[in-house]
BALOBA-1460 file (C-alpha; in Angstrom, 3 decimals):
// residues 364
<rec num="1" residu="m" x="48.001" y="-13.398" z="-28.922"/>
<rec num="2" residu="t" x="45.012" y="-15.105" z="-27.077"/>
<rec num="3" residu="d" x="41.852" y="-16.470" z="-28.186"/>
<rec num="4" residu="e" x="39.935" y="-15.150" z="-24.999"/>
<rec num="5" residu="p" x="37.702" y="-12.325" z="-25.435"/>
<rec num="6" residu="h" x="38.668" y="-9.024" z="-24.364"/>
<rec num="7" residu="p" x="37.030" y="-8.259" z="-20.825"/>
<rec num="8" residu="k" x="35.387" y="-4.898" z="-22.077"/>
<rec num="9" residu="r" x="33.736" y="-6.921" z="-25.142"/>
<rec num="10" residu="a" x="32.656" y="-9.594" z="-22.830"/>
<rec num="11" residu="h" x="31.175" y="-7.196" z="-20.542"/>
<rec num="12" residu="r" x="29.353" y="-5.542" z="-23.130"/>
<rec num="13" residu="k" x="27.949" y="-8.869" z="-24.431"/>
<rec num="14" residu="v" x="26.808" y="-9.611" z="-21.040"/>
<rec num="15" residu="r" x="24.958" y="-6.174" z="-20.596"/>
<rec num="16" residu="s" x="23.707" y="-6.604" z="-24.133"/>
<rec num="17" residu="r" x="22.087" y="-9.989" z="-23.297"/>
<rec num="18" residu="r" x="20.530" y="-8.399" z="-20.081"/>
<rec num="19" residu="a" x="19.042" y="-5.534" z="-21.968"/>
<rec num="20" residu="k" x="17.700" y="-8.031" z="-24.700"/>
<rec num="21" residu="l" x="16.120" y="-9.707" z="-21.597"/>
<rec num="22" residu="l" x="14.789" y="-6.750" z="-20.130"/>
<rec num="23" residu="r" x="13.170" y="-5.488" z="-23.490"/>
<rec num="24" residu="a" x="11.717" y="-8.734" z="-24.001"/>
<rec num="25" residu="g" x="9.875" y="-8.832" z="-20.858"/>
<rec num="26" residu="a" x="8.597" y="-5.373" z="-21.504"/>
<rec num="27" residu="l" x="7.414" y="-6.262" z="-24.919"/>
<rec num="28" residu="a" x="5.683" y="-9.309" z="-23.457"/>
<rec num="29" residu="l" x="4.027" y="-7.019" z="-20.912"/>
<rec num="30" residu="a" x="2.943" y="-4.465" z="-23.673"/>
<rec num="31" residu="g" x="1.564" y="-7.415" z="-25.906"/>
<rec num="32" residu="l" x="-0.532" y="-8.410" z="-23.220"/>
<rec num="33" residu="v" x="-1.898" y="-4.968" z="-22.684"/>
<rec num="34" residu="v" x="-2.477" y="-4.047" z="-26.267"/>
<rec num="35" residu="l" x="-3.172" y="-7.239" z="-28.264"/>
<rec num="36" residu="g" x="-6.984" y="-8.267" z="-29.061"/>
<rec num="37" residu="g" x="-6.615" y="-11.666" z="-30.264"/>
<rec num="38" residu="g" x="-5.367" y="-15.180" z="-29.263"/>
<rec num="39" residu="a" x="-3.726" y="-15.890" z="-25.926"/>
<rec num="40" residu="a" x="-2.892" y="-12.147" z="-25.203"/>
<rec num="41" residu="g" x="-6.322" y="-11.122" z="-25.756"/>
<rec num="42" residu="y" x="-7.538" y="-13.743" z="-23.663"/>
<rec num="43" residu="a" x="-5.086" y="-12.737" z="-20.927"/>
<rec num="44" residu="y" x="-5.923" y="-9.165" z="-21.292"/>
<rec num="45" residu="w" x="-9.739" y="-9.689" z="-20.766"/>
<rec num="46" residu="k" x="-9.119" y="-12.255" z="-18.080"/>
<rec num="47" residu="l" x="-7.135" y="-9.771" z="-15.981"/>
<rec num="48" residu="n" x="-9.441" y="-6.943" z="-16.616"/>
<rec num="49" residu="g" x="-12.308" y="-9.071" z="-15.376"/>
<rec num="50" residu="n" x="-10.635" y="-9.760" z="-12.205"/>
<rec num="51" residu="i" x="-10.649" y="-6.292" z="-11.025"/>
<rec num="52" residu="k" x="-13.474" y="-4.975" z="-8.952"/>
<rec num="53" residu="s" x="-13.984" y="-0.987" z="-9.034"/>
<rec num="54" residu="v" x="-15.766" y="1.872" z="-7.449"/>
<rec num="55" residu="d" x="-16.714" y="5.160" z="-9.324"/>
<rec num="56" residu="i" x="-15.379" y="7.413" z="-6.895"/>
<rec num="57" residu="d" x="-15.693" y="10.466" z="-8.940"/>
<rec num="58" residu="a" x="-19.396" y="9.883" z="-9.676"/>
<rec num="59" residu="q" x="-20.026" y="9.698" z="-5.841"/>
<rec num="60" residu="l" x="-18.309" y="12.453" z="-4.880"/>
<rec num="61" residu="g" x="-18.929" y="14.962" z="-7.358"/>
<rec num="62" residu="t" x="-17.160" y="18.179" z="-7.692"/>
<rec num="63" residu="n" x="-16.838" y="19.392" z="-4.147"/>
<rec num="64" residu="r" x="-13.428" y="18.229" z="-3.670"/>
<rec num="65" residu="p" x="-9.612" y="19.455" z="-3.467"/>
<rec num="66" residu="v" x="-8.404" y="20.669" z="-6.551"/>
<rec num="67" residu="a" x="-6.533" y="17.957" z="-8.397"/>
<rec num="68" residu="p" x="-2.763" y="18.642" z="-8.820"/>
<rec num="69" residu="n" x="-1.785" y="20.135" z="-12.158"/>
<rec num="70" residu="d" x="1.994" y="19.679" z="-11.904"/>
<rec num="71" residu="g" x="2.445" y="16.152" z="-12.588"/>
<rec num="72" residu="s" x="2.311" y="15.059" z="-8.814"/>
<rec num="73" residu="f" x="-0.408" y="12.820" z="-7.792"/>
<rec num="74" residu="n" x="-1.987" y="11.175" z="-4.602"/>
<rec num="75" residu="l" x="-2.972" y="7.619" z="-4.316"/>
<rec num="76" residu="l" x="-5.176" y="6.466" z="-1.018"/>
<rec num="77" residu="v" x="-4.330" y="2.662" z="-0.129"/>
<rec num="78" residu="l" x="-6.593" y="0.868" z="2.478"/>
<rec num="79" residu="g" x="-6.337" y="-2.436" z="3.698"/>
<rec num="80" residu="s" x="-9.886" y="-3.810" z="4.445"/>
<rec num="81" residu="d" x="-10.559" y="-5.925" z="7.667"/>
<rec num="82" residu="s" x="-13.535" y="-7.717" z="6.120"/>
<rec num="83" residu="r" x="-14.394" y="-11.227" z="7.457"/>
<rec num="84" residu="s" x="-16.443" y="-12.142" z="4.304"/>
<rec num="85" residu="g" x="-15.427" y="-14.927" z="1.995"/>
<rec num="86" residu="a" x="-11.881" y="-16.269" z="2.365"/>
<rec num="87" residu="n" x="-11.006" y="-13.521" z="4.942"/>
<rec num="88" residu="a" x="-13.128" y="-15.251" z="7.752"/>
<rec num="89" residu="g" x="-10.457" y="-17.902" z="8.143"/>
<rec num="90" residu="l" x="-7.396" y="-15.549" z="8.223"/>
<rec num="91" residu="a" x="-8.762" y="-12.868" z="10.466"/>
<rec num="92" residu="g" x="-11.130" y="-14.567" z="12.619"/>
<rec num="93" residu="g" x="-13.975" y="-12.465" z="14.529"/>
<rec num="94" residu="n" x="-17.113" y="-11.402" z="12.693"/>
<rec num="95" residu="t" x="-17.890" y="-7.859" z="11.357"/>
<rec num="96" residu="g" x="-21.101" y="-9.014" z="9.584"/>
<rec num="97" residu="d" x="-21.460" y="-7.384" z="6.261"/>
<rec num="98" residu="t" x="-19.208" y="-4.170" z="7.289"/>
<rec num="99" residu="a" x="-15.401" y="-3.677" z="7.164"/>
<rec num="100" residu="r" x="-13.141" y="-0.790" z="8.321"/>
<rec num="101" residu="s" x="-9.948" y="0.211" z="7.029"/>
<rec num="102" residu="d" x="-7.731" y="-1.768" z="9.001"/>
<rec num="103" residu="t" x="-4.679" y="0.137" z="7.248"/>
<rec num="104" residu="a" x="-4.560" y="3.715" z="5.667"/>
<rec num="105" residu="m" x="-1.817" y="5.060" z="3.654"/>
<rec num="106" residu="v" x="-1.607" y="8.217" z="1.474"/>
<rec num="107" residu="v" x="0.964" y="7.916" z="-1.119"/>
<rec num="108" residu="h" x="2.136" y="11.231" z="-2.506"/>
<rec num="109" residu="v" x="4.292" y="10.935" z="-5.711"/>
<rec num="110" residu="n" x="6.192" y="14.183" z="-6.816"/>
<rec num="111" residu="q" x="5.813" y="16.007" z="-10.189"/>
<rec num="112" residu="n" x="8.828" y="14.056" z="-11.613"/>
<rec num="113" residu="h" x="7.609" y="10.699" z="-10.356"/>
<rec num="114" residu="t" x="11.311" y="10.165" z="-8.745"/>
<rec num="115" residu="l" x="10.168" y="10.479" z="-5.023"/>
<rec num="116" residu="g" x="7.465" y="9.038" z="-3.025"/>
<rec num="117" residu="t" x="6.016" y="9.862" z="0.496"/>
<rec num="118" residu="v" x="3.792" y="7.240" z="2.206"/>
<rec num="119" residu="v" x="1.802" y="8.808" z="5.226"/>
<rec num="120" residu="s" x="0.017" y="6.365" z="7.518"/>
<rec num="121" residu="i" x="-3.106" y="7.293" z="9.159"/>
<rec num="122" residu="p" x="-3.567" y="5.488" z="12.715"/>
<rec num="123" residu="r" x="-7.050" y="3.980" z="12.153"/>
<rec num="124" residu="d" x="-8.000" y="5.152" z="15.768"/>
<rec num="125" residu="t" x="-7.584" y="8.919" z="14.711"/>
<rec num="126" residu="l" x="-10.521" y="10.806" z="15.666"/>
<rec num="127" residu="v" x="-11.515" y="13.098" z="12.812"/>
<rec num="128" residu="a" x="-14.489" y="15.153" z="11.595"/>
<rec num="129" residu="r" x="-16.218" y="12.674" z="9.208"/>
<rec num="130" residu="p" x="-18.073" y="14.622" z="6.434"/>
<rec num="131" residu="a" x="-21.627" y="13.445" z="5.190"/>
<rec num="132" residu="c" x="-21.291" y="10.774" z="2.608"/>
<rec num="133" residu="t" x="-23.451" y="8.823" z="0.150"/>
<rec num="134" residu="a" x="-23.416" y="5.154" z="0.913"/>
<rec num="135" residu="p" x="-22.931" y="2.366" z="-1.958"/>
<rec num="136" residu="n" x="-26.612" y="1.712" z="-1.434"/>
<rec num="137" residu="g" x="-27.526" y="5.207" z="-1.839"/>
<rec num="138" residu="s" x="-28.383" y="6.232" z="1.554"/>
<rec num="139" residu="t" x="-27.005" y="9.409" z="3.236"/>
<rec num="140" residu="v" x="-24.606" y="8.954" z="6.077"/>
<rec num="141" residu="p" x="-24.682" y="12.034" z="8.205"/>
<rec num="142" residu="a" x="-21.682" y="14.044" z="9.270"/>
<rec num="143" residu="m" x="-20.027" y="13.352" z="12.671"/>
<rec num="144" residu="a" x="-17.354" y="14.943" z="14.779"/>
<rec num="145" residu="g" x="-14.977" y="12.991" z="16.684"/>
<rec num="146" residu="a" x="-15.580" y="9.730" z="14.528"/>
<rec num="147" residu="m" x="-12.890" y="7.133" z="14.191"/>
<rec num="148" residu="y" x="-11.074" y="7.463" z="10.906"/>
<rec num="149" residu="n" x="-11.538" y="3.812" z="9.884"/>
<rec num="150" residu="s" x="-15.178" y="4.101" z="10.526"/>
<rec num="151" residu="a" x="-15.861" y="6.329" z="7.268"/>
<rec num="152" residu="f" x="-14.996" y="2.991" z="5.049"/>
<rec num="153" residu="e" x="-17.484" y="0.940" z="7.413"/>
<rec num="154" residu="v" x="-20.389" y="3.374" z="7.159"/>
<rec num="155" residu="g" x="-20.110" y="4.894" z="3.567"/>
<rec num="156" residu="g" x="-17.543" y="2.504" z="1.773"/>
<rec num="157" residu="a" x="-14.495" y="3.738" z="-0.416"/>
<rec num="158" residu="a" x="-16.043" y="6.969" z="-1.569"/>
<rec num="159" residu="c" x="-16.726" y="8.016" z="2.136"/>
<rec num="160" residu="a" x="-13.107" y="6.900" z="3.114"/>
<rec num="161" residu="v" x="-11.813" y="9.277" z="0.255"/>
<rec num="162" residu="k" x="-14.037" y="12.011" z="1.211"/>
<rec num="163" residu="t" x="-12.982" y="12.109" z="4.650"/>
<rec num="164" residu="t" x="-9.072" y="11.667" z="3.659"/>
<rec num="165" residu="e" x="-9.558" y="14.570" z="1.484"/>
<rec num="166" residu="q" x="-11.185" y="16.667" z="4.184"/>
<rec num="167" residu="l" x="-8.474" y="15.616" z="6.548"/>
<rec num="168" residu="t" x="-5.688" y="16.294" z="4.208"/>
<rec num="169" residu="g" x="-6.490" y="19.019" z="1.979"/>
<rec num="170" residu="l" x="-5.272" y="16.854" z="-0.945"/>
<rec num="171" residu="r" x="-7.150" y="15.332" z="-4.028"/>
<rec num="172" residu="m" x="-6.921" y="11.687" z="-4.063"/>
<rec num="173" residu="n" x="-6.349" y="10.907" z="-7.754"/>
<rec num="174" residu="h" x="-6.738" y="7.110" z="-7.184"/>
<rec num="175" residu="f" x="-7.928" y="4.446" z="-4.701"/>
<rec num="176" residu="v" x="-6.865" y="0.808" z="-4.070"/>
<rec num="177" residu="e" x="-8.098" y="-1.327" z="-1.458"/>
<rec num="178" residu="i" x="-6.864" y="-4.884" z="-0.612"/>
<rec num="179" residu="d" x="-8.363" y="-7.180" z="1.984"/>
<rec num="180" residu="f" x="-6.842" y="-10.148" z="4.113"/>
<rec num="181" residu="a" x="-7.043" y="-12.604" z="1.729"/>
<rec num="182" residu="g" x="-5.701" y="-10.673" z="-1.217"/>
<rec num="183" residu="f" x="-2.809" y="-9.477" z="0.752"/>
<rec num="184" residu="a" x="-1.687" y="-13.238" z="1.743"/>
<rec num="185" residu="s" x="-2.200" y="-14.237" z="-1.892"/>
<rec num="186" residu="f" x="-0.210" y="-11.605" z="-3.204"/>
<rec num="187" residu="v" x="2.675" y="-12.275" z="-0.817"/>
<rec num="188" residu="n" x="2.498" y="-15.810" z="-1.662"/>
<rec num="189" residu="a" x="2.390" y="-15.278" z="-5.430"/>
<rec num="190" residu="i" x="5.756" y="-13.255" z="-5.175"/>
<rec num="191" residu="g" x="7.519" y="-15.835" z="-3.117"/>
<rec num="192" residu="g" x="7.241" y="-14.455" z="0.586"/>
<rec num="193" residu="a" x="8.430" y="-11.311" z="2.458"/>
<rec num="194" residu="t" x="11.571" y="-11.292" z="4.550"/>
<rec num="195" residu="v" x="11.850" y="-9.324" z="7.528"/>
<rec num="196" residu="t" x="14.028" y="-8.724" z="10.338"/>
<rec num="197" residu="t" x="13.328" y="-8.140" z="14.066"/>
<rec num="198" residu="s" x="15.346" y="-7.891" z="17.371"/>
<rec num="199" residu="v" x="12.509" y="-9.103" z="19.311"/>
<rec num="200" residu="n" x="10.666" y="-12.501" z="19.471"/>
<rec num="201" residu="i" x="6.829" y="-11.640" z="18.700"/>
<rec num="202" residu="h" x="4.019" y="-13.819" z="20.147"/>
<rec num="203" residu="d" x="0.551" y="-12.611" z="19.437"/>
<rec num="204" residu="k" x="-2.217" y="-14.894" z="19.986"/>
<rec num="205" residu="d" x="-4.682" y="-12.498" z="18.399"/>
<rec num="206" residu="s" x="-2.710" y="-11.999" z="14.808"/>
<rec num="207" residu="g" x="-1.554" y="-15.725" z="15.450"/>
<rec num="208" residu="l" x="1.964" y="-14.619" z="14.740"/>
<rec num="209" residu="d" x="4.882" y="-16.445" z="16.391"/>
<rec num="210" residu="l" x="8.077" y="-15.190" z="15.376"/>
<rec num="211" residu="k" x="11.826" y="-15.653" z="16.495"/>
<rec num="212" residu="a" x="13.997" y="-12.765" z="16.618"/>
<rec num="213" residu="g" x="16.505" y="-12.627" z="13.572"/>
<rec num="214" residu="t" x="15.666" y="-12.590" z="9.843"/>
<rec num="215" residu="t" x="12.750" y="-14.682" z="8.635"/>
<rec num="216" residu="k" x="11.132" y="-15.261" z="5.299"/>
<rec num="217" residu="l" x="7.370" y="-15.043" z="5.638"/>
<rec num="218" residu="n" x="4.614" y="-16.919" z="3.696"/>
<rec num="219" residu="g" x="1.267" y="-15.014" z="3.023"/>
<rec num="220" residu="d" x="-0.431" y="-16.120" z="6.311"/>
<rec num="221" residu="q" x="2.592" y="-14.849" z="8.162"/>
<rec num="222" residu="a" x="2.934" y="-11.648" z="6.543"/>
<rec num="223" residu="l" x="-0.663" y="-10.878" z="6.921"/>
<rec num="224" residu="a" x="-0.107" y="-11.673" z="10.892"/>
<rec num="225" residu="f" x="2.868" y="-9.534" z="10.768"/>
<rec num="226" residu="v" x="1.029" y="-6.322" z="9.560"/>
<rec num="227" residu="r" x="-1.810" y="-6.930" z="11.792"/>
<rec num="228" residu="t" x="-0.022" y="-7.662" z="15.097"/>
<rec num="229" residu="r" x="-0.073" y="-5.244" z="17.767"/>
<rec num="230" residu="h" x="-0.136" y="-6.943" z="21.109"/>
<rec num="231" residu="g" x="2.862" y="-8.966" z="20.403"/>
<rec num="232" residu="v" x="5.415" y="-6.256" z="20.345"/>
<rec num="233" residu="g" x="6.122" y="-2.932" z="21.822"/>
<rec num="234" residu="d" x="3.476" y="-1.137" z="23.853"/>
<rec num="235" residu="g" x="0.681" y="-2.999" z="22.145"/>
<rec num="236" residu="s" x="-0.753" y="0.292" z="20.232"/>
<rec num="237" residu="d" x="-1.502" y="0.923" z="16.655"/>
<rec num="238" residu="l" x="1.397" y="2.919" z="16.280"/>
<rec num="239" residu="g" x="3.783" y="0.222" z="16.767"/>
<rec num="240" residu="r" x="1.938" y="-1.793" z="14.171"/>
<rec num="241" residu="i" x="2.130" y="0.991" z="11.693"/>
<rec num="242" residu="e" x="5.932" y="0.492" z="11.951"/>
<rec num="243" residu="l" x="5.782" y="-3.071" z="11.149"/>
<rec num="244" residu="q" x="3.706" y="-2.164" z="8.089"/>
<rec num="245" residu="k" x="6.311" y="0.136" z="6.974"/>
<rec num="246" residu="q" x="8.947" y="-2.557" z="6.984"/>
<rec num="247" residu="m" x="6.564" y="-4.936" z="5.044"/>
<rec num="248" residu="v" x="6.124" y="-2.332" z="2.354"/>
<rec num="249" residu="k" x="9.712" y="-1.957" z="1.776"/>
<rec num="250" residu="s" x="10.054" y="-5.809" z="2.047"/>
<rec num="251" residu="l" x="7.647" y="-6.266" z="-0.752"/>
<rec num="252" residu="m" x="9.060" y="-3.654" z="-2.954"/>
<rec num="253" residu="k" x="12.432" y="-5.627" z="-2.641"/>
<rec num="254" residu="q" x="10.935" y="-8.924" z="-3.289"/>
<rec num="255" residu="v" x="9.138" y="-7.457" z="-6.434"/>
<rec num="256" residu="g" x="12.255" y="-6.333" z="-7.766"/>
<rec num="257" residu="s" x="14.204" y="-9.647" z="-7.007"/>
<rec num="258" residu="i" x="11.934" y="-12.143" z="-8.833"/>
<rec num="259" residu="g" x="12.444" y="-11.146" z="-12.511"/>
<rec num="260" residu="l" x="8.905" y="-10.707" z="-13.483"/>
<rec num="261" residu="f" x="9.694" y="-9.416" z="-16.783"/>
<rec num="262" residu="t" x="11.782" y="-12.072" z="-18.012"/>
<rec num="263" residu="d" x="9.649" y="-14.795" z="-16.591"/>
<rec num="264" residu="p" x="5.795" y="-14.738" z="-18.456"/>
<rec num="265" residu="g" x="4.553" y="-17.620" z="-16.179"/>
<rec num="266" residu="k" x="5.729" y="-15.608" z="-13.026"/>
<rec num="267" residu="l" x="4.117" y="-12.391" z="-14.491"/>
<rec num="268" residu="w" x="0.897" y="-14.015" z="-15.184"/>
<rec num="269" residu="s" x="0.867" y="-15.554" z="-11.794"/>
<rec num="270" residu="v" x="1.321" y="-12.533" z="-10.071"/>
<rec num="271" residu="g" x="-0.859" y="-10.395" z="-12.353"/>
<rec num="272" residu="d" x="-3.874" y="-12.757" z="-11.947"/>
<rec num="273" residu="t" x="-3.258" y="-12.757" z="-8.117"/>
<rec num="274" residu="l" x="-3.039" y="-9.010" z="-7.913"/>
<rec num="275" residu="t" x="-5.919" y="-8.335" z="-10.197"/>
<rec num="276" residu="k" x="-8.003" y="-10.596" z="-8.015"/>
<rec num="277" residu="s" x="-6.960" y="-9.155" z="-4.961"/>
<rec num="278" residu="i" x="-7.777" y="-5.273" z="-5.406"/>
<rec num="279" residu="t" x="-10.724" y="-2.894" z="-5.729"/>
<rec num="280" residu="t" x="-9.670" y="0.432" z="-7.355"/>
<rec num="281" residu="d" x="-11.404" y="3.647" z="-8.452"/>
<rec num="282" residu="s" x="-12.900" y="3.284" z="-11.983"/>
<rec num="283" residu="a" x="-9.923" y="4.937" z="-13.713"/>
<rec num="284" residu="l" x="-7.535" y="2.330" z="-12.602"/>
<rec num="285" residu="a" x="-9.894" y="-0.638" z="-13.264"/>
<rec num="286" residu="s" x="-7.965" y="-1.933" z="-16.172"/>
<rec num="287" residu="v" x="-4.842" y="-3.686" z="-17.012"/>
<rec num="288" residu="s" x="-3.500" y="-0.754" z="-19.097"/>
<rec num="289" residu="a" x="-4.214" y="1.752" z="-16.597"/>
<rec num="290" residu="l" x="-2.479" y="-0.436" z="-13.740"/>
<rec num="291" residu="t" x="0.475" y="-0.950" z="-16.061"/>
<rec num="292" residu="g" x="0.612" y="2.762" z="-16.800"/>
<rec num="293" residu="l" x="0.545" y="3.443" z="-13.098"/>
<rec num="294" residu="g" x="3.534" y="0.963" z="-12.840"/>
<rec num="295" residu="e" x="5.319" y="2.940" z="-15.200"/>
<rec num="296" residu="e" x="4.909" y="5.915" z="-13.572"/>
<rec num="297" residu="l" x="6.364" y="4.613" z="-10.167"/>
<rec num="298" residu="k" x="9.183" y="2.421" z="-11.865"/>
<rec num="299" residu="g" x="11.749" y="4.965" z="-10.651"/>
<rec num="300" residu="i" x="10.816" y="4.758" z="-7.026"/>
<rec num="301" residu="g" x="12.585" y="2.272" z="-4.980"/>
<rec num="302" residu="t" x="13.027" y="1.880" z="-1.306"/>
<rec num="303" residu="d" x="15.771" y="4.601" z="-1.363"/>
<rec num="304" residu="q" x="13.352" y="7.024" z="-2.987"/>
<rec num="305" residu="l" x="10.664" y="6.315" z="-0.705"/>
<rec num="306" residu="t" x="9.942" y="8.272" z="2.619"/>
<rec num="307" residu="m" x="7.641" y="6.674" z="4.968"/>
<rec num="308" residu="v" x="5.895" y="8.679" z="8.025"/>
<rec num="309" residu="t" x="3.146" y="8.278" z="10.575"/>
<rec num="310" residu="l" x="0.817" y="11.119" z="10.633"/>
<rec num="311" residu="p" x="1.752" y="13.022" z="14.187"/>
<rec num="312" residu="v" x="-0.716" y="12.355" z="16.692"/>
<rec num="313" residu="t" x="-1.309" y="12.557" z="20.279"/>
<rec num="314" residu="t" x="-3.825" y="10.970" z="22.923"/>
<rec num="315" residu="a" x="-7.253" y="12.164" z="22.423"/>
<rec num="316" residu="p" x="-8.330" y="14.389" z="25.285"/>
<rec num="317" residu="s" x="-11.852" y="12.699" z="25.330"/>
<rec num="318" residu="d" x="-10.496" y="9.085" z="25.095"/>
<rec num="319" residu="p" x="-7.231" y="7.727" z="26.276"/>
<rec num="320" residu="n" x="-7.718" y="4.842" z="23.810"/>
<rec num="321" residu="r" x="-7.780" y="7.175" z="20.676"/>
<rec num="322" residu="v" x="-5.454" y="9.945" z="19.195"/>
<rec num="323" residu="v" x="-5.880" y="13.098" z="17.583"/>
<rec num="324" residu="e" x="-3.668" y="15.040" z="14.990"/>
<rec num="325" residu="k" x="-0.863" y="16.720" z="16.700"/>
<rec num="326" residu="l" x="-0.662" y="20.180" z="15.816"/>
<rec num="327" residu="p" x="1.058" y="21.977" z="14.138"/>
<rec num="328" residu="e" x="2.990" y="18.990" z="13.052"/>
<rec num="329" residu="a" x="0.103" y="17.183" z="11.189"/>
<rec num="330" residu="n" x="-0.811" y="20.382" z="9.274"/>
<rec num="331" residu="q" x="2.947" y="20.693" z="8.281"/>
<rec num="332" residu="v" x="3.060" y="17.161" z="6.783"/>
<rec num="333" residu="w" x="-0.189" y="17.907" z="4.831"/>
<rec num="334" residu="s" x="1.023" y="21.344" z="3.598"/>
<rec num="335" residu="a" x="4.390" y="19.853" z="2.405"/>
<rec num="336" residu="l" x="2.633" y="17.224" z="0.202"/>
<rec num="337" residu="r" x="0.327" y="19.944" z="-1.188"/>
<rec num="338" residu="a" x="3.068" y="21.996" z="-2.109"/>
<rec num="339" residu="d" x="4.908" y="18.611" z="-3.622"/>
<rec num="340" residu="q" x="7.679" y="19.307" z="-1.035"/>
<rec num="341" residu="p" x="9.388" y="16.725" z="1.258"/>
<rec num="342" residu="v" x="8.084" y="16.224" z="4.754"/>
<rec num="343" residu="p" x="10.114" y="18.535" z="6.971"/>
<rec num="344" residu="q" x="12.995" y="16.936" z="8.550"/>
<rec num="345" residu="a" x="11.745" y="17.885" z="12.132"/>
<rec num="346" residu="i" x="8.863" y="15.532" z="11.522"/>
<rec num="347" residu="t" x="10.833" y="12.497" z="10.326"/>
<rec num="348" residu="s" x="13.361" y="12.646" z="12.853"/>
<rec num="349" residu="a" x="10.375" y="12.539" z="15.382"/>
<rec num="350" residu="q" x="8.769" y="9.525" z="14.233"/>
<rec num="351" residu="p" x="7.859" y="6.644" z="16.379"/>
<rec num="352" residu="v" x="10.312" y="3.672" z="16.856"/>
<rec num="353" residu="n" x="9.840" y="0.396" z="15.126"/>
<rec num="354" residu="p" x="9.469" y="-1.820" z="18.224"/>
<rec num="355" residu="a" x="11.006" y="-4.846" z="16.277"/>
<rec num="356" residu="d" x="13.605" y="-2.672" z="14.413"/>
<rec num="357" residu="p" x="17.081" y="-4.028" z="14.950"/>
<rec num="358" residu="a" x="18.607" y="-0.611" z="14.023"/>
<rec num="359" residu="a" x="16.562" y="0.876" z="16.788"/>
<rec num="360" residu="t" x="16.595" y="-1.591" z="19.471"/>
<rec num="361" residu="g" x="19.876" y="-3.760" z="18.979"/>
<rec num="362" residu="a" x="20.339" y="-6.881" z="16.873"/>
<rec num="363" residu="p" x="19.631" y="-9.894" z="18.707"/>
<rec num="364" residu="s" x="22.768" y="-11.700" z="20.150"/>
């Protein structure tokens, strides 16, 4: 006989301890959301107070695409290029009191919440921008052949959503915006982001100076990585979008690796940073709503996420702009409206990441 524990029993104990830790973390988060008194109540009030919101529904009214009724939903994520406040030191340049959507992603989550599709819309895409009501109440006239990212500049979040809905035929259930400073702060809060490139990247405009290989980036470096366009590839926005896709997956992996739910201090730090960094539609502007969204997305990891760039081609009117490539662009939006995967013919013809070692060969 031996006093050593049976391997199966020991394994069950380890799994039991892990399960208890996960349950404890989940209960801690639930307590943060639902308790109304003491430290948890203060935390809930503090985080709620951080969140800025826009009442998209009130501004757009009812003349919109029909909302999905099968459990699927759509989210518009915008990265703002505002130079106001803390953004000025990170971004350089001056846009006055305006901002454009430097990054735009339509996120579609299927009806079972097991798969996600992200469609990046190049900011230089020429679109038919509908008439909008600006945040100050003034009317922004419709414009044919407007740059997609100008909708946010002239009419704010509601105009960006309306333009996106007209372009895609999809109802945007939610909207999230993050600016330069917010993105950098979030990356720092989660401990950085790891990327791998097969080429050196030096871009004086974004400030990125990166050697080929695998590097863990801090917030400022990660911001420069997703903004760079002149330091890699052909210098186009399409190459930059491919870098942004790599960054999204890196952030998802990093968030999953840091044990948020078993570290209350880390959970508070990330939650405080995130809620300070975003602007949402009014339906998402609470800790409980954001927690509910996270619960709906918890089954989607990088392996369950398809990321594509909207198929585009050079605009006949301007070699520095692009327009939707037909019929491929329509096939993307039709697939999402039907809650179906993007056709393989589209995914297989996607642009190559100019810094992807799988595409261009790993550094020697």
